[in-house]
N, C-alpha and C positions, 0 to 999 in steps of 0.2 A: 311405141305407146305408154299414155302412164299409167302405172297399174292403181287401181284404188279407183278408177271413176264414181263416181256418186252416184249411186240410184238415187230416184223417187221416193221418196218415202213420206209419210205423211204429215210428219213434221215440216217435210220442203214442197211447200204447196203447189211449184209448177215451174215450170220447166225454164222459166226465167234461173230460178234459187240453182238450180239442178247446172246452169248453164254457168254462173254466177260459182258457185263452188269448185266446179272445172279449170274454170281459170285461175279461181288460188290454187291449190295443187301444182295447174301445168304451170305458171311462173315461182313456186314456193321452186319445184324440180327443178326446171329447169332455165331460172332468173331471167324468162325473157317472157311471148305472151302466146299463147299458140295460133295454128289459124284457122281462118275460117272453115278448111276442110276437118281439120282435129278434131274442131271445135263439133260439127255434127254428126261425125264418124262416132264420139264418144255420146252425142246423145241419140243415134238414131234419127236423125232427121233430115232433113230437105238442107242445101245450105244456105238457100232462101230461107229457110225456118231459123238457119239457128245466126243470119247475117240481124232478124229481125230480134234476136233474142238478144243481140247485139248495141244493136239500135235500142234497144228500153231500157238495156242497162245504163246506158251510158248516158240518154235525160235524165233517169233519176238518178246520173253521179254517183253508180256505185263503180264506173271503170271510166280508164284512159282511154281514151284512142289514139291515134293520128290517120286521119283518109288519106289512102291511097298509098300507107307506107303499112311492107308487110307484117306481121308479129309485133305491132304495136299496142295491142289491147291489154292491156294492163289492171290490177286492180286496186280500187283505194285503198291505202292502209288504214287500220285501228284509227289511227291515230285523226288522220285529212277528216275518215271519216265525223267522227268525235263533233272534232268542231264545226266541221258542214252545219249538222244540225244542229249546235249550239248557236250555228251562226243565224242558222235558218227560224229557231227558238225565237231569237230577237237578247 
């Protein structure tokens, strides 16, 4: 298990951000994405709730994944996120 799983804090307004922080920490530590089971265990939530969080993060463009491929969840790099926001702003 990854040490330093982020706790929900006042600056981290939602489970979604907690999930994103866990994915970023896991990816940095292991060089690959966490499984749905690892996310649900780290966040102490159901697999369905973890799946819903992953879908939301993907829809928002904060992570990338390949449906049906194990451990394909990966965070969007800071540079990519900045470019995406610039493009969205016009």
